[in-house]
LUMVO-120225 format. One record per residue (C-alpha): residue number from 1; residue in one letter; x negated, y, z negated. Coordinates in Angstrom, 3 decimals, decimal comma. Layout:
N
NUM  A  X  Y  Z;
...
This chain:
268
1  M  -0,887  53,919  -206,219;
2  L  -3,368  56,795  -206,563;
3  A  -1,871  57,792  -209,898;
4  A  -2,029  54,197  -211,096;
5  M  -5,652  53,838  -209,972;
6  F  -6,746  56,734  -212,204;
7  S  -4,358  56,118  -215,087;
8  G  -6,956  54,187  -217,049;
9  R  -4,929  50,986  -216,832;
10  H  -7,063  49,624  -213,985;
11  T  -10,799  49,097  -213,582;
12  V  -12,234  51,218  -210,773;
13  C  -15,595  50,944  -209,034;
14  Q  -17,407  54,122  -210,058;
15  D  -20,878  55,487  -209,406;
16  S  -22,539  55,685  -212,835;
17  K  -24,671  58,707  -211,916;
18  K  -22,369  60,942  -209,842;
19  G  -19,028  59,641  -210,963;
20  Y  -17,793  58,907  -207,439;
21  V  -14,990  56,326  -207,237;
22  F  -15,202  53,705  -204,489;
23  V  -11,909  52,919  -202,700;
24  D  -12,134  49,940  -200,351;
25  R  -10,241  51,541  -197,458;
26  D  -11,170  53,134  -194,123;
27  G  -11,886  56,780  -194,925;
28  K  -10,758  58,049  -191,490;
29  H  -7,283  59,122  -192,634;
30  F  -7,916  59,791  -196,322;
31  R  -8,262  63,528  -195,696;
32  H  -4,778  63,460  -194,117;
33  I  -3,508  61,687  -197,235;
34  L  -4,991  64,416  -199,456;
35  N  -3,688  67,224  -197,216;
36  W  -0,182  65,749  -197,298;
37  L  -0,337  65,537  -201,102;
38  R  -1,444  69,193  -201,176;
39  D  1,005  70,783  -198,760;
40  G  3,368  68,064  -197,502;
41  V  2,454  68,489  -193,824;
42  V  2,087  65,479  -191,515;
43  P  -0,800  66,040  -189,038;
44  T  -0,440  65,794  -185,269;
45  L  -2,025  62,528  -184,142;
46  K  -1,969  60,040  -181,285;
47  D  0,529  57,171  -181,522;
48  S  -2,233  54,644  -182,234;
49  E  -3,598  56,897  -185,004;
50  Y  -0,126  57,278  -186,514;
51  S  0,014  53,483  -186,809;
52  E  -3,286  53,525  -188,691;
53  F  -2,116  56,453  -190,850;
54  L  1,109  54,582  -191,636;
55  R  -0,852  51,567  -192,907;
56  E  -2,801  53,856  -195,248;
57  A  0,403  55,472  -196,517;
58  E  1,838  52,016  -197,160;
59  Y  -1,301  50,970  -199,042;
60  Y  -1,095  54,013  -201,326;
61  Q  2,701  53,493  -201,616;
62  L  3,490  57,081  -200,603;
63  L  7,151  56,532  -199,738;
64  G  7,772  60,123  -198,691;
65  L  4,853  60,074  -196,271;
66  I  5,955  56,695  -194,889;
67  D  9,396  58,144  -194,094;
68  E  7,930  61,244  -192,450;
69  I  5,532  59,264  -190,237;
70  S  8,393  56,952  -189,224;
71  D  10,505  59,999  -188,302;
72  V  7,693  61,415  -186,153;
73  L  7,288  58,118  -184,272;
74  K  11,071  57,830  -183,809;
75  K  11,315  61,339  -182,345;
76  R  8,433  60,637  -179,960;
77  K  10,155  57,500  -178,739;
78  E  13,425  59,397  -178,244;
79  N  11,622  62,084  -176,224;
80  E  10,085  59,429  -173,969;
81  E  13,525  57,877  -173,403;
82  L  14,922  61,285  -172,416;
83  D  12,490  61,314  -169,478;
84  T  13,910  57,995  -168,238;
85  E  16,932  58,256  -165,954;
86  L  18,572  55,030  -167,167;
87  T  18,652  53,106  -170,436;
88  R  18,550  49,332  -170,950;
89  T  22,333  49,422  -171,490;
90  D  22,792  51,214  -168,148;
91  I  20,659  48,569  -166,423;
92  I  22,730  45,737  -167,921;
93  K  25,924  47,376  -166,636;
94  C  24,439  47,906  -163,166;
95  I  23,186  44,347  -162,659;
96  Q  26,695  42,997  -163,191;
97  S  27,652  44,411  -159,796;
98  E  26,478  43,280  -156,351;
99  K  23,639  44,773  -154,267;
100  V  21,885  46,458  -157,154;
101  R  19,411  49,164  -156,165;
102  F  17,185  51,288  -158,335;
103  R  15,478  53,064  -155,441;
104  G  13,460  56,088  -156,462;
105  L  14,540  56,019  -160,098;
106  N  12,281  56,687  -163,040;
107  L  12,542  53,566  -165,213;
108  S  9,253  54,105  -167,036;
109  G  9,016  52,735  -170,540;
110  L  12,181  50,623  -170,384;
111  D  12,431  47,187  -171,980;
112  L  13,824  44,971  -169,202;
113  S  12,709  41,713  -170,795;
114  K  14,922  38,611  -170,485;
115  L  17,291  40,274  -167,991;
116  D  18,479  38,667  -164,752;
117  L  17,069  41,116  -162,194;
118  S  17,117  38,692  -159,266;
119  F  17,460  40,338  -155,814;
120  V  17,318  43,814  -157,375;
121  D  15,744  46,446  -155,136;
122  F  13,194  48,511  -157,080;
123  S  12,023  50,374  -153,976;
124  Y  10,345  53,712  -154,756;
125  A  11,025  53,199  -158,474;
126  C  8,530  54,308  -161,100;
127  L  7,977  51,352  -163,404;
128  K  5,213  52,727  -165,571;
129  N  4,948  50,756  -168,832;
130  V  8,098  48,726  -168,085;
131  F  8,342  45,485  -170,064;
132  F  9,396  42,574  -167,814;
133  S  8,473  39,648  -170,074;
134  R  10,613  36,553  -169,300;
135  A  12,803  38,524  -166,894;
136  N  14,213  36,783  -163,810;
137  L  12,902  38,726  -160,801;
138  L  13,730  36,105  -158,175;
139  C  13,375  37,744  -154,727;
140  A  13,254  41,239  -156,232;
141  K  11,844  43,842  -153,853;
142  F  8,572  45,518  -154,821;
143  K  6,862  45,605  -151,466;
144  K  4,843  48,266  -149,662;
145  M  6,255  49,120  -146,268;
146  W  5,201  51,255  -143,317;
147  M  7,202  53,949  -141,540;
148  L  5,938  55,674  -138,450;
149  R  2,463  54,316  -139,249;
150  V  2,461  56,205  -142,529;
151  P  2,038  54,066  -145,658;
152  F  4,741  54,471  -148,276;
153  F  4,240  52,909  -151,679;
154  I  7,633  51,431  -152,509;
155  M  6,714  50,820  -156,092;
156  H  4,275  52,247  -158,563;
157  L  3,129  49,750  -161,174;
158  C  0,917  50,656  -164,071;
159  G  -1,581  48,013  -165,105;
160  R  0,068  47,827  -168,504;
161  C  3,272  46,385  -167,035;
162  E  4,208  43,088  -168,640;
163  F  5,298  40,153  -166,454;
164  T  4,334  37,291  -168,780;
165  G  6,360  34,201  -167,857;
166  A  8,601  36,189  -165,493;
167  N  10,219  34,484  -162,486;
168  L  9,020  36,451  -159,451;
169  R  9,541  33,670  -156,928;
170  G  9,728  35,073  -153,391;
171  A  9,194  38,667  -154,537;
172  L  7,648  41,063  -152,007;
173  L  4,715  42,793  -153,688;
174  A  2,602  43,524  -150,613;
175  G  0,270  46,454  -151,273;
176  A  1,439  46,853  -154,875;
177  S  -0,936  48,342  -157,447;
178  L  -1,194  45,649  -160,125;
179  E  -4,636  46,321  -161,538;
180  S  -4,985  44,646  -164,967;
181  A  -1,307  43,622  -164,915;
182  N  -0,319  40,680  -167,095;
183  L  1,193  37,931  -164,916;
184  Q  0,199  35,066  -167,169;
185  D  2,437  31,965  -166,802;
186  A  4,534  33,796  -164,202;
187  C  6,281  31,957  -161,375;
188  L  4,839  33,547  -158,214;
189  I  5,730  30,813  -155,722;
190  D  6,163  32,135  -152,143;
191  C  5,331  35,703  -153,275;
192  S  3,738  38,158  -150,874;
193  F  0,707  39,989  -152,286;
194  C  -0,831  41,004  -148,952;
195  G  -3,347  43,772  -149,590;
196  A  -2,244  44,067  -153,221;
197  D  -4,614  45,413  -155,866;
198  L  -4,914  42,643  -158,471;
199  R  -8,290  43,564  -159,866;
200  Y  -8,784  42,217  -163,384;
201  A  -5,193  40,954  -163,433;
202  H  -4,254  38,257  -165,931;
203  L  -2,981  35,296  -163,903;
204  Q  -3,822  32,410  -166,226;
205  T  -1,715  29,306  -165,454;
206  A  0,446  31,333  -163,041;
207  D  2,085  29,371  -160,211;
208  L  0,966  30,924  -156,895;
209  T  1,849  27,928  -154,736;
210  N  2,313  28,980  -151,099;
211  A  1,779  32,641  -152,061;
212  N  0,434  35,061  -149,452;
213  L  -2,648  36,805  -150,866;
214  E  -4,253  37,703  -147,562;
215  G  -6,577  40,682  -148,020;
216  A  -5,656  41,020  -151,708;
217  N  -8,244  42,376  -154,131;
218  L  -8,626  39,862  -156,975;
219  E  -12,058  40,989  -158,121;
220  G  -12,614  40,032  -161,760;
221  A  -9,112  38,548  -162,068;
222  N  -8,538  35,727  -164,555;
223  L  -6,894  32,802  -162,735;
224  K  -7,852  30,026  -165,122;
225  G  -5,599  27,021  -164,559;
226  A  -3,517  28,800  -161,902;
227  K  -1,852  26,876  -159,087;
228  L  -3,009  28,153  -155,688;
229  S  -2,236  25,133  -153,549;
230  K  -1,240  26,076  -149,979;
231  A  -1,876  29,742  -150,816;
232  N  -3,127  32,110  -148,124;
233  L  -6,357  33,692  -149,425;
234  R  -7,810  34,726  -146,073;
235  G  -10,027  37,776  -146,487;
236  A  -9,196  38,043  -150,192;
237  N  -11,765  39,514  -152,559;
238  L  -12,382  36,923  -155,291;
239  Q  -15,761  38,213  -156,392;
240  R  -16,435  37,569  -160,084;
241  A  -12,949  36,076  -160,440;
242  Y  -12,442  33,402  -163,086;
243  L  -11,228  30,369  -161,111;
244  R  -11,980  27,658  -163,628;
245  Q  -9,651  24,621  -163,240;
246  V  -7,704  26,356  -160,455;
247  N  -5,794  24,174  -157,992;
248  L  -6,975  25,287  -154,514;
249  R  -5,784  22,200  -152,652;
250  D  -4,839  23,080  -149,036;
251  A  -5,433  26,791  -149,721;
252  S  -6,737  28,944  -146,843;
253  L  -10,013  30,613  -147,855;
254  E  -11,344  31,795  -144,478;
255  G  -13,269  35,037  -144,943;
256  A  -12,627  35,124  -148,693;
257  K  -15,356  36,701  -150,838;
258  L  -16,356  34,337  -153,635;
259  Y  -19,648  35,849  -154,803;
260  G  -20,035  35,392  -158,557;
261  A  -16,704  33,573  -158,926;
262  N  -16,463  30,850  -161,560;
263  L  -15,201  27,717  -159,799;
264  V  -16,067  25,150  -162,469;
265  G  -13,516  22,338  -162,401;
266  A  -11,581  23,864  -159,506;
267  I  -9,562  21,381  -157,419;
268  R  -10,332  21,816  -153,702;
């Protein structure tokens, strides 16, 4: 592409006084393009920057650079998978047996989407960046429990975990850290979120019918169109939560903090 641009076959936008050529691209990675053309070395960048760099390489049709960037990203992904104790294939084999338990395992970064994980015990598991979209997590165990009056976090959840549309009916998530988690369209009927951290969580159109959210922190959470009928929200923090068009019929709101919450169109 660069050779073609300056071959004389194409009209280029050039400064008449200084002779500079204008290229309508983000200049952030152009120096990396020039350095690669000079010495063939791919720079060390963040994953997000590699994605940007790849787009530039594709624009300039530098096939060699495209291959090298792809290799770098592939190796990074392989290194991340090496840190995980099980693969998706291992999980599929395990869930075919009875009484599946992944207690204490590092499952971070795994794609568990669309799997039947009902009744699976994830106690003490590290689920950082796990992708659960459309997975069946019926009665799966993610709760926080107490032993000898000492709190033990059974599960660590990173806010980037994906539960969009997942079936979590009856799951025990008491005390779980779900800040900014995506639970949009999820089935959360009869779930226990007692004392859970759901700040800024995405719960749009989620079904929380009869869910136990007593003492949960839902500050700034987006619950637009969610079903909260018969839900226990006693003592819950709903400050600045987006509750537009939420169904709160027969919900218990004693002691709930609603300062700054948007309740326009809410059914009560």
